[in-house]
LOLUM-543506 format. One line per field, with one value per residue: chain; x, y, z of N, C-alpha, C in turn; residue number from 1. Coordinates in pm, whole numbers, padded with zeros to 5 digits. Atoms other than C-alpha are relative to their C-alpha. Example, Ala and Ser with C-alpha at 12.3 -4.5 7.8 and 13.67 -1.06 7.14 Angstrom:
chain A:A
n_c1 00089:-00082
n_c2 -00119:-00119
n_c3 00000:-00006
ca_c1 01230:01367
ca_c2 -00450:-00106
ca_c3 00780:00714
c_c1 00090:-00077
c_c2 00120:00109
c_c3 00000:00073
n 1:2
END
This chain:
chain A:A:A:A:A:A:A:A:A:A:A:A:A:A:A:A:A:A:A:A:A:A:A:A:A:A:A:A:A:A:A:A:A:A:A:A:A:A:A:A:A:A:A:A:A:A:A:A:A:A:A:A:A:A:A:A:A:A:A:A:A:A:A:A:A:A:A:A:A:A:A:A:A:A:A:A:A:A:A:A:A:A:A:A:A:A:A:A:A:A:A:A:A:A:A:A:A:A:A:A:A:A:A:A:A:A:A:A:A:A:A:A:A:A:A:A:A:A:A:A:A:A:A:A:A:A:A:A:A:A:A:A:A:A:A:A:A:A:A:A:A:A:A:A:A:A:A:A:A:A:A:A:A:A:A:A:A:A:A:A:A:A:A:A:A
n_c1 -00085:00046:00121:-00038:-00048:00116:00069:-00087:00005:00131:-00003:-00092:00070:00106:-00065:-00048:00120:00052:-00094:00010:00126:-00017:-00089:00079:00098:-00075:-00037:00123:00037:-00096:00027:00122:-00031:-00080:00087:00087:-00085:-00044:00115:00040:-00071:00024:-00120:-00013:-00025:-00047:00084:-00062:-00028:00115:-00012:00025:-00093:-00076:-00117:00007:00107:00120:00036:00061:00131:00020:-00010:-00122:-00091:-00112:00027:-00109:00042:-00095:-00100:-00114:00017:00101:00084:00085:00133:00119:00075:00142:00008:00109:00058:-00039:00034:00031:-00094:-00032:-00126:-00071:-00134:-00092:-00138:-00108:-00113:-00124:-00089:00045:-00067:00107:00100:00129:00125:00114:00129:00110:00108:00122:00070:-00081:00000:-00101:00066:-00099:-00139:-00103:-00114:-00119:-00063:-00141:-00043:00006:00118:00130:00118:00101:00134:00016:00133:00076:00094:00130:00023:-00027:00053:-00043:00054:-00033:-00127:-00080:-00125:-00114:-00102:-00125:-00084:-00138:-00080:-00143:-00021:-00045:00034:00140:00023:00081:-00065:00103:00126:00061:00144:00050:00143:00023:00133:-00004:00052
n_c2 -00095:-00019:-00079:-00138:-00050:-00016:-00122:-00110:-00011:-00056:-00141:-00068:-00012:-00099:-00131:-00032:-00030:-00131:-00103:-00008:-00068:-00142:-00062:-00016:-00106:-00124:-00034:-00043:-00131:-00098:-00018:-00080:-00135:-00067:-00033:-00111:-00119:-00044:-00054:-00126:-00108:-00013:00003:-00123:00013:-00129:-00051:-00008:-00133:-00061:00019:-00125:-00103:-00074:-00068:-00146:-00058:-00029:-00140:-00043:-00064:-00101:00056:00081:-00056:00077:00021:00064:00095:-00013:00106:-00046:00005:-00092:00055:-00094:00058:-00081:00002:-00007:00094:-00020:00124:00016:00137:00087:-00019:-00136:-00056:-00043:-00047:00032:00002:00033:-00078:00073:-00020:00082:00128:00096:00036:-00030:00040:-00071:00068:-00095:00051:-00078:00051:00110:00111:-00015:-00002:-00006:00008:00002:00087:-00072:-00103:-00018:-00139:-00064:00045:-00046:00063:-00104:00041:00122:00058:00024:00111:-00054:-00129:-00119:-00118:-00129:-00032:00107:-00011:00121:-00003:00050:00052:00019:00091:-00003:00120:-00002:00080:00139:00074:-00029:-00044:-00122:-00129:-00093:-00011:-00134:00005:-00130:-00001:-00089:-00006:00026:-00108
n_c3 00065:00136:-00007:-00023:00128:00090:-00040:00035:00146:00037:-00037:00092:00129:-00018:-00006:00134:00079:-00043:00045:00147:00029:-00035:00100:00123:-00026:-00004:00139:00068:-00054:00052:00143:00012:-00048:00102:00112:-00045:-00014:00133:00073:-00060:00067:00143:00083:00075:00143:00050:00108:00132:00053:00069:00145:00072:-00048:00100:-00056:-00014:-00083:00079:00018:-00125:00003:-00105:-00135:-00014:-00099:-00052:-00143:-00073:-00102:-00111:00004:00079:00145:00051:00106:00072:-00004:00028:-00127:00036:00111:00094:00052:00139:00039:-00112:-00108:-00044:00046:-00121:00038:-00108:00047:-00091:00049:00025:-00115:-00112:-00023:-00028:00100:-00060:00064:-00057:-00017:-00013:-00085:-00015:-00118:-00053:00094:00104:00130:00106:-00043:00103:-00025:-00049:00083:-00032:00001:00130:00075:-00045:00058:00016:-00040:-00077:00021:-00123:00007:-00038:00065:-00079:00070:-00051:-00132:-00094:-00071:00004:-00075:00075:-00091:00073:-00076:00049:-00029:00028:00122:-00003:-00122:-00028:-00138:-00002:-00021:-00042:00072:-00003:00028:00041:00029:00115:00057:00144:00085
ca_c1 -04787:-04916:-05242:-05076:-04899:-05231:-05390:-05088:-05089:-05460:-05410:-05116:-05321:-05609:-05375:-05218:-05567:-05681:-05364:-05392:-05757:-05671:-05389:-05626:-05894:-05632:-05510:-05869:-05941:-05622:-05704:-06056:-05924:-05667:-05930:-06163:-05880:-05759:-06110:-06151:-05911:-05994:-05743:-05613:-05635:-05436:-05655:-05587:-05445:-05710:-05766:-05885:-05595:-05423:-05087:-05049:-05320:-05681:-05824:-05921:-06289:-06440:-06447:-06104:-05863:-05522:-05573:-05272:-05315:-05153:-04968:-04749:-04895:-05121:-05416:-05608:-05983:-06310:-06476:-06807:-06837:-07060:-07301:-07172:-07335:-07342:-07093:-06934:-06666:-06417:-06088:-05887:-05513:-05214:-04928:-04595:-04418:-04620:-04464:-04798:-05045:-05408:-05758:-06098:-06423:-06755:-07018:-07376:-07550:-07273:-07319:-07026:-07148:-06824:-06451:-06144:-05844:-05496:-05355:-04977:-04781:-04842:-05181:-05541:-05885:-06162:-06474:-06577:-06862:-07136:-07347:-07633:-07790:-07666:-07834:-07753:-07802:-07710:-07433:-07157:-06850:-06526:-06278:-05922:-05704:-05326:-05091:-04716:-04601:-04545:-04623:-04977:-04925:-05170:-05048:-05370:-05726:-05879:-06257:-06433:-06807:-06924:-07249:-07308:-07363
ca_c2 -05697:-05755:-05609:-05289:-05249:-05294:-05013:-04789:-04863:-04783:-04455:-04366:-04434:-04225:-03935:-03953:-03958:-03658:-03459:-03542:-03434:-03108:-03039:-03096:-02873:-02602:-02617:-02588:-02295:-02115:-02172:-02035:-01739:-01660:-01674:-01449:-01207:-01194:-01129:-00836:-00627:-00494:-00557:-00233:-00222:00055:00277:00278:00575:00816:00721:01070:01253:01520:01684:02042:02262:02313:02636:02824:02906:03162:02925:02767:02813:02699:02545:02484:02182:02187:01860:02056:02025:02239:02136:02325:02283:02422:02521:02576:02256:02264:01988:01854:01551:01269:01423:01731:01951:01992:02063:01891:01949:01793:02039:01916:02050:01825:01515:01329:01147:01248:01129:01283:01140:01320:01267:01383:01341:01104:00879:00828:00931:00970:00911:00979:00755:00853:01176:01186:01509:01750:01602:01715:01573:01795:01591:01328:01096:01064:00756:00969:01268:01600:01930:02296:02412:02075:02065:01810:01724:01692:01474:01495:01206:01229:00930:00896:00779:00406:00317:00460:00573:00846:01202:01359:01427:01762:01807:02090:02150:02301:02414:02284:02550
ca_c3 05563:05214:05315:05433:05097:04913:05113:05056:04681:04661:04845:04622:04307:04445:04524:04178:04019:04223:04148:03775:03772:03951:03702:03407:03563:03629:03266:03137:03369:03263:02895:02936:03135:02866:02589:02789:02868:02508:02374:02611:02402:02060:01788:01638:01262:01104:00885:00512:00328:00192:-00173:-00272:-00103:-00311:-00260:-00142:00006:-00105:-00237:00078:00120:00356:00653:00597:00884:01002:01344:01570:01795:02139:02068:01824:01477:01258:01044:00780:00789:00659:00989:00810:00603:00298:00190:-00139:-00301:-00049:00188:00337:00187:00471:00288:00563:00515:00688:00650:00514:00827:01058:01210:01223:01001:01050:00976:01037:01168:01141:01410:01422:01757:01875:01568:01331:00986:00790:00802:00593:00553:00670:00531:00518:00556:00268:00168:00187:00123:-00009:00066:00319:00215:00478:00547:00680:00507:00640:00561:00604:00961:01116:01375:01329:01533:01341:01526:01394:01510:01479:01464:01488:01142:01099:01463:01479:01839:01930:01900:02022:01914:01820:01827:01647:01654:01323:01172:00821:00553
c_c1 -00043:-00123:00030:00050:-00115:-00072:00085:00001:-00131:-00006:00088:-00067:-00112:00060:00048:-00119:-00057:00091:-00005:-00128:00009:00088:-00076:-00101:00070:00040:-00121:-00040:00094:-00024:-00124:00023:00081:-00087:-00091:00079:00038:-00116:-00046:00066:-00033:00133:00003:00031:00036:-00089:00079:00027:-00123:00022:-00015:00094:00075:00116:-00021:-00110:-00121:-00018:-00080:-00135:-00012:00021:00127:00097:00116:-00022:00118:-00057:00108:00108:00115:-00012:-00113:-00080:-00072:-00136:-00106:-00087:-00149:-00019:-00127:-00050:00032:-00026:-00041:00095:00018:00136:00068:00139:00102:00141:00096:00125:00126:00096:-00038:00079:-00103:-00078:-00134:-00112:-00112:-00120:-00105:-00112:-00118:-00081:00064:00000:00103:-00069:00098:00140:00091:00097:00114:00047:00144:00034:-00005:-00118:-00126:-00108:-00109:-00134:00003:-00140:-00067:-00103:-00143:-00015:00023:-00051:00051:-00069:00028:00133:00069:00125:00108:00106:00124:00093:00139:00073:00147:00021:00059:-00043:-00148:-00027:-00074:00084:-00105:-00123:-00051:-00147:-00050:-00147:-00027:-00147:00012:-00066:-00081
c_c2 00025:00087:00149:00063:00025:00130:00121:00023:00062:00149:00081:00021:00103:00140:00044:00037:00138:00112:00017:00073:00149:00072:00023:00112:00136:00044:00050:00140:00109:00027:00086:00144:00078:00041:00117:00129:00056:00061:00133:00121:00001:-00001:00130:-00033:00138:00046:00007:00145:00050:-00007:00131:00113:00062:00069:00150:00043:00029:00150:00042:00067:00100:-00055:-00080:00068:-00095:-00012:-00068:-00089:-00003:-00108:00034:-00015:00094:-00070:00115:-00064:00102:-00007:00020:-00092:00021:-00136:-00006:-00145:-00081:00017:00146:00042:00062:00057:-00020:-00015:-00036:00066:-00085:00009:-00087:-00131:-00109:-00033:00030:-00069:00073:-00092:00108:-00068:00096:-00066:-00129:-00124:00029:-00007:00007:-00003:00004:-00113:00086:00101:00014:00149:00053:-00043:00064:-00083:00106:-00041:-00130:-00054:-00029:-00111:00046:00138:00114:00119:00127:00031:-00108:00029:-00135:00020:-00060:-00041:-00031:-00082:00001:-00126:00028:-00087:-00137:-00077:00010:00027:00132:00123:00106:00001:00143:-00016:00140:-00016:00104:-00004:-00011:00115:-00056
c_c3 -00145:-00002:00015:-00130:-00096:00032:-00041:-00152:-00045:00033:-00097:-00136:00008:00002:-00138:-00090:00033:-00048:-00153:-00039:00031:-00102:-00130:00017:00001:-00141:-00078:00048:-00051:-00149:-00022:00046:-00102:-00119:00037:00011:-00136:-00079:00057:-00065:-00148:-00074:-00080:-00145:-00053:-00115:-00131:-00036:-00075:-00151:-00078:00042:-00117:00070:00008:00094:-00089:-00022:00123:-00025:00114:00140:00024:00094:00026:00150:00066:00110:00107:00001:-00096:-00150:-00040:-00110:-00068:-00015:-00034:00125:-00020:-00121:-00083:-00048:-00149:-00040:00122:00116:00037:-00056:00121:-00030:00112:-00056:00113:-00056:-00012:00119:00119:00009:00031:-00127:00066:-00077:00070:00009:00018:00078:-00006:00110:00049:-00089:-00110:-00136:-00117:00054:-00122:00029:00054:-00104:00047:-00004:-00144:-00086:00056:-00066:-00003:00061:00078:-00026:00134:-00023:00030:-00064:00099:-00079:00066:00132:00104:00067:-00005:00084:-00088:00101:-00085:00088:-00063:00046:-00027:-00124:00029:00125:00036:00148:-00005:00028:00032:-00090:00016:-00038:-00029:-00034:-00108:-00040:-00151:-00076:-00116
n 1:2:3:4:5:6:7:8:9:10:11:12:13:14:15:16:17:18:19:20:21:22:23:24:25:26:27:28:29:30:31:32:33:34:35:36:37:38:39:40:41:42:43:44:45:46:47:48:49:50:51:52:53:54:55:56:57:58:59:60:61:62:63:64:65:66:67:68:69:70:71:72:73:74:75:76:77:78:79:80:81:82:83:84:85:86:87:88:89:90:91:92:93:94:95:96:97:98:99:100:101:102:103:104:105:106:107:108:109:110:111:112:113:114:115:116:117:118:119:120:121:122:123:124:125:126:127:128:129:130:131:132:133:134:135:136:137:138:139:140:141:142:143:144:145:146:147:148:149:150:151:152:153:154:155:156:157:158:159:160:161:162:163:164:165
END
């Protein structure tokens, strides 16, 4: 009878060891899966306010237009941007009546070459600095991104292909 108890105790200890090992392995696998899952998502960082933003509307040039966006807001923009120093003069305006914040990105051949900060309602930015030299005759894509104030939820994107003057 003692012998039978010894065998049962040994089996019980083996089962407990196996179950403990499986629980530890499961915890490690879940931890690694969580880290991998969490790293798969980019962290959104809210863009800063445009430091060079001015209140009101810019002086309208020949190519400046009011462009209604189907999501329900209107932007003012130089549709024929001009090379100015190390950037482009775009005169991007966010009308005071809009319920969105906007920012602009400039792409050349699918490469991001310039970006503004956030423009609140009733503000405009005259020039966007570019990281890459742009010359007259080049084609650029202006991407205007709209955000819901405070939450930064997307309110749509407008894309405009322009030829630099």
